Structures are given as C-alpha cells and as structure tokens.
N, C-alpha and C positions, 0 to 999 in steps of 0.2 A: 714527595714521601709517598710513601704508600697508606691506604688508610686503612688496610689492614689489619695492621701490627696491632697485640691486642693493646704494647703500650701506648699508643697515640691515638686513641679509646681511654686513655685513662685520666684523672683530675690528682690537683691535693698539690701541696707547697711544698712535699716535700719529692715528691717525684721533679715538678718542674725544678726547683735545687740541684737532685740530680741528672737529668738532662740536659742544665744548665752546664753544671762542674763539666759531663763525659761531651758535650758539646748533641748539636741534634739530630746531624746523619753518622752515629754511632752507632747501632743497630742494623740503621742503611746499610751502612757500607762493609760493617762484617757480614750480611747477608751477602752484597754484593761482588765483594770477595770472592767465595764460595761455588759462588752460582757461575762468576768468571769460570773459577779452575773445574767446576764438572762441564760447564760446555768445551772446556780444552781437553777434557778427558773423551765426552764426548766423539770429535771430531778422528780426536788420534784412533779411537778401537776402531770408529764410523769408515773411515778410508787407509785404516793400514800403514799410520803415519809414525813417526817415531816424537817422542816429545819434543819442545824445544828446550833449548840448554836451558840447566840454574832451573829450570820450573819450581817453588817455595811452596807451601801451603802457609798462607799470614799466617802466626801464629795468636789466638783469640783472645783476647783480656783476660787472666786471672778472677773470678773475684775475690780472692784473698790476698791480688797485686795490693785489686780496689781499692780491700778493706780496709789495708793496711798499709797504702802510702796516700794515692790518689785523692780518697773520703774517705777517711777512718770515721769523720764526726755521721754524715747521709747515710753510711751503710754498719752502722751502733746496732743493738740487737734490740735498742730500744725505739727505734722507728720503725720492726717487723709487721706493728697492727697498721700500719701509713696503709694508705692505697697504691698500691704499684710495688710494695714490696718483694711479695712474690712473685709477682708479676718479673720484675727485673731478675729478682734470683734464679728465677726458674731461668730463662733466655742466658744472662752471666750462664750457668752449670752448662745448658746445652749447644752454645756456641764453639762451647770449651770440648765441650766429646763430639762433639760434630767435627771438629777442625782434626781429633786425635783420627775417627774414622776416617777425613780427605785425604791426610798424610798416609794411610795405608789405599790407601786406594789409587794416590797417586807413583805406590811404589810398584802397588800391583802388577798396572795399567804398564810405568816404566819397562822395570820387568817382559812383561808381554809382547809392548814395539817399541822398546828399544829408546833412547835419548839423541838428540840429533850431535852432532861431531863435531866442534868449529875450530878442530886441530887442522892447519892445512901443513902440506908435507911440499917442501919446495927445492927441487934439482937445484945444486951448482948452475947446470945450464941456464936455467929458466932466469934463474938470478940475478946474472952478469949478462942478459940480455937484456935486462931493464935498465941495469944502471948503465 
C-alpha cells in the first residue's frame, strides 16, 4: 500500500470499520486500474497503434451505492464528524468523476487510433486444406 494516500494516514474506529468492510486494497485497486488504462492509452497514442479490443474502464463504486447497499450504517450522516469521513467521501466522489473522464479519454483515443479487430475471415480453400 502506498504511504502517501491520505486515507492510510488517518486513524479511528469508524475508518477502521469502513476499511474492513471494503477491504484494505479498495482504494489502491481503483487507483491501479485507472493508471493501467492511462498507460494503455499513452502507449497507443505514442506508438500510433490501435487499442486492444474490449478495453473498458472499470466502473468506480458509487458513494450512493455504498451508502444504500454495502455500508448504510458506516456512511450515515451521524458519522460525518468522524475522522476520515470527509476524506472517504471526497475520494469516493473523485473516483467516480475520474472514471467518467477516463471513459471519455478511451473513446477519444479509440476514435483516433482505432481498435484491434479480432474477426478473421477464412477462405473456403484455407478451411478445406486444414481439415
């Protein structure tokens, strides 16, 4: 885990419960996926090559989804004063906004460079030779 993450420098019972609920690698995984996509986009642009097929930007977990389904107790407004609540909320919203922008970047690079086409056409002659 990276030590510069704001969330790793905070302490408190509430934050511990949230990290336990989501898993310790939740924020690192989100960040790593975004960096991987950015590297693929940069490589495609710098090498002037098409994007890999089926490249999708992972959907960031919605703060609303976490609030309603996964952690309704931990994210209730009564905890707004807890250590780390505002950092967690800001990170959740930021990840969602970054995911939208990343999706737009993928579409722009796909329009510029194209996408690898995995459809192969076989001639009847080639097929008969192999059989």
